[in-house]
C-alpha positions as CSV (number, residue, x, y, z in Angstrom):
1,V,13.6,184.1,89.9
2,Q,14.2,182.4,86.6
3,L,16.5,180.5,84.4
4,Q,16.9,181.1,80.7
5,A,18.5,178.7,78.3
6,S,19.8,179.9,75.0
7,G,22.3,179.0,72.2
8,G,20.4,176.3,70.4
9,G,20.1,176.0,66.7
10,W,20.7,173.8,63.7
11,V,24.0,172.0,63.2
12,Q,25.3,169.2,61.0
13,P,26.5,166.0,62.5
14,G,29.9,166.5,64.0
15,G,29.3,170.1,64.6
16,S,29.3,172.1,67.9
17,L,27.1,174.3,69.8
18,R,27.4,176.1,73.2
19,L,24.3,176.4,75.3
20,S,24.0,179.1,78.0
21,C,21.9,179.0,81.1
22,A,21.5,182.5,82.7
23,A,20.0,182.9,86.1
24,S,18.2,186.0,87.5
25,G,17.0,186.5,91.0
26,F,19.4,184.1,92.7
27,T,23.0,183.1,92.6
28,L,23.7,180.0,90.5
29,D,26.8,178.8,92.3
30,S,24.7,178.1,95.5
31,Y,22.9,175.2,93.8
32,T,23.6,172.3,91.6
33,I,22.6,173.1,88.1
34,G,21.7,170.5,85.5
35,W,20.8,170.2,81.9
36,F,18.2,167.8,80.7
37,R,16.7,167.3,77.2
38,Q,13.5,166.0,75.8
39,A,13.0,164.8,72.2
40,P,9.5,164.4,70.8
41,G,7.8,161.3,72.1
42,R,10.5,160.5,74.6
43,S,10.9,161.1,78.3
44,R,13.3,163.6,79.8
45,E,16.9,162.6,79.8
46,G,19.5,164.0,82.2
47,V,22.5,165.3,80.3
48,S,24.9,166.8,82.8
49,C,25.1,168.7,86.1
50,I,27.6,170.8,87.9
51,G,27.9,171.0,91.7
52,T,28.4,173.9,94.0
53,S,31.5,174.1,96.2
54,D,33.7,171.7,94.3
55,S,32.0,172.2,90.9
56,S,31.9,168.4,90.5
57,T,30.5,167.5,87.1
58,Y,28.6,164.5,85.9
59,Y,27.5,163.4,82.5
60,A,25.1,160.9,80.9
61,D,27.0,158.1,79.2
62,S,25.6,159.1,75.9
63,V,27.4,162.5,76.0
64,K,30.6,161.7,77.9
65,G,33.7,162.9,76.1
66,R,31.6,165.1,73.8
67,F,29.9,167.6,76.2
68,T,31.4,169.8,78.8
69,I,29.5,171.7,81.5
70,S,31.0,174.7,83.2
71,R,30.1,177.7,85.3
72,D,31.0,181.4,85.2
73,N,30.1,182.8,88.6
74,A,30.8,186.3,87.6
75,K,28.2,186.1,84.8
76,N,25.9,183.9,86.9
77,T,25.7,181.5,84.0
78,V,26.2,177.8,83.3
79,Y,27.4,176.6,79.9
80,L,27.1,173.3,78.1
81,Q,29.7,173.0,75.3
82,M,28.5,170.3,72.9
83,N,31.0,168.9,70.4
84,S,30.8,166.0,67.9
85,L,27.0,166.3,67.8
86,K,25.0,163.4,66.6
87,L,21.6,163.0,65.1
88,E,20.3,161.5,68.4
89,D,21.3,164.7,70.3
90,T,18.3,166.5,68.7
91,A,16.0,167.6,71.4
92,V,14.9,170.6,73.4
93,Y,17.5,171.3,76.1
94,Y,16.5,172.8,79.4
95,C,18.6,173.9,82.4
96,A,17.3,173.4,85.9
97,K,18.1,174.2,89.4
98,S,18.2,171.7,92.3
99,S,16.3,172.6,95.4
100,K,19.1,170.9,97.4
101,T,22.6,172.1,98.1
102,S,23.9,168.6,98.7
103,S,26.2,166.9,96.3
104,Y,25.2,164.3,93.7
105,G,27.1,161.3,92.3
106,D,27.3,159.4,89.1
107,N,23.6,158.5,89.3
108,W,22.8,162.2,89.7
109,W,19.8,162.3,87.4
110,Q,17.8,159.7,89.4
111,Q,17.7,162.2,92.3
112,F,18.0,165.5,90.5
113,Y,14.8,164.7,88.6
114,Y,12.9,164.9,91.8
115,D,14.9,167.7,93.4
116,M,14.7,170.2,90.6
117,D,12.4,173.1,91.4
118,L,13.1,175.6,88.7
119,W,13.6,175.4,85.0
120,G,12.9,177.8,82.2
121,K,11.9,177.5,78.6
122,G,14.2,175.2,76.7
123,T,16.3,175.8,73.6
124,Q,15.9,173.7,70.5
125,V,19.0,171.8,69.2
126,T,18.6,170.2,65.8
127,V,21.3,168.0,64.4
128,S,20.7,167.0,60.8
129,S,22.4,166.8,57.4
C-alpha cells in the first residue's frame, strides 16, 4: 500500500506544473486525498484535497484560483494542476490519504493533518527565475 507523488521540477514564476499522485494497493476514490507541502524551515501547509463520493474540493487561500485538484479513478491517480506559480510555492509536495471516509469542509487541513495515515516521498517544486 503506497502513494507516489511525481511531476515536480524547476519552473519560472508564472509557469505551470502538474503533479500526479499514484496509488497502489488500494483504491484512491474510497478516501479523501490531499496535497500538502513543506518548505525548508517551515511547517507543513495543506494545499488542497478532494473528497470521495461528491469529489468536493478545497484549497488553501494561497493557491485558490491557481491550483486545481482532480481525480482519475480509472488510473487510480489524483492530480494537482499548478498554474501561475510563484516563488513562494517552492517546496516539497506530498500527497496523502485520509484514514477517514467522512467529508471535510473549508477548514479541511485542521482535521486532515491528524487523519492522514499514508503519504509517500514528496516531489520537489522549485520556482525561480
